[in-house]
C-alpha positions, -999 to 999 in steps of 0.1 A, spaced: -51 60 281 -48 61 319 -13 55 334 -8 37 367 0 61 395 29 55 418 16 61 453 38 69 483 47 37 501 60 35 537 78 9 557 81 5 595 115 15 609 118 -4 642 148 16 655 131 50 650 96 36 657 81 55 628 71 49 592 97 58 565 91 66 529 107 42 504 142 53 493 144 35 460 120 19 435 126 0 402 106 -17 376 112 -36 343 95 -9 324 79 25 330 43 17 324 42 -21 324 16 -24 296 13 -62 301 25 -62 337 60 -59 351 82 -69 380 85 -41 405 105 -34 437 103 -9 465 134 -6 487 136 7 523 169 11 542 162 10 579 179 -3 610 210 -12 591 190 -35 568 178 -31 532 142 -43 528 130 -51 493 93 -54 487 90 -72 454 59 -81 433 46 -86 398 22 -59 387 -9 -64 366 -14 -45 334 -25 -9 340 -59 -15 323 -86 -20 334 -72 -16 370 -36 -15 381 -28 -38 409 -5 -66 422 -7 -100 404 17 -118 427 40 -112 456 55 -147 455 66 -144 419 84 -111 426 101 -126 456 113 -156 436 128 -133 409 147 -112 434 160 -143 452 173 -157 419 190 -124 410 209 -124 443 217 -162 441 231 -157 406 254 -130 419 268 -153 446 247 -142 477 234 -167 502 196 -167 500 168 -186 517 188 -201 546 168 -180 570 134 -165 568 119 -137 590 82 -138 598 66 -104 593 29 -113 598 18 -96 566 2 -125 547 -16 -118 515 -35 -140 491 -3 -156 475 24 -153 502 28 -166 537 42 -135 555 78 -147 556 106 -126 542 137 -142 527 170 -132 544 197 -125 519 233 -124 531 268 -120 515 282 -155 509 311 -163 532 
């Protein structure tokens, strides 16, 4: 059985004008035999950036099934904990097949 490899992922740090390696990653399960929700987190410029997605099963080829599903799950986790979510969006210009290139801004509720 082949296992999905975790590749190094980088995010752009605007204040340092360089790419940074992700600081944290998390997933529902280690291998995600039937797929899993997965996040990669970057702390840059005083902001935590969470790249969320739904992985495909590792066989026959590991990949990303959906960015928008992962985004929705993370939004709901923050909302259920009392955070303000979705009032603002930030355009990043990184559209893919199932998302529009906008990031949700999550803030502490006042």
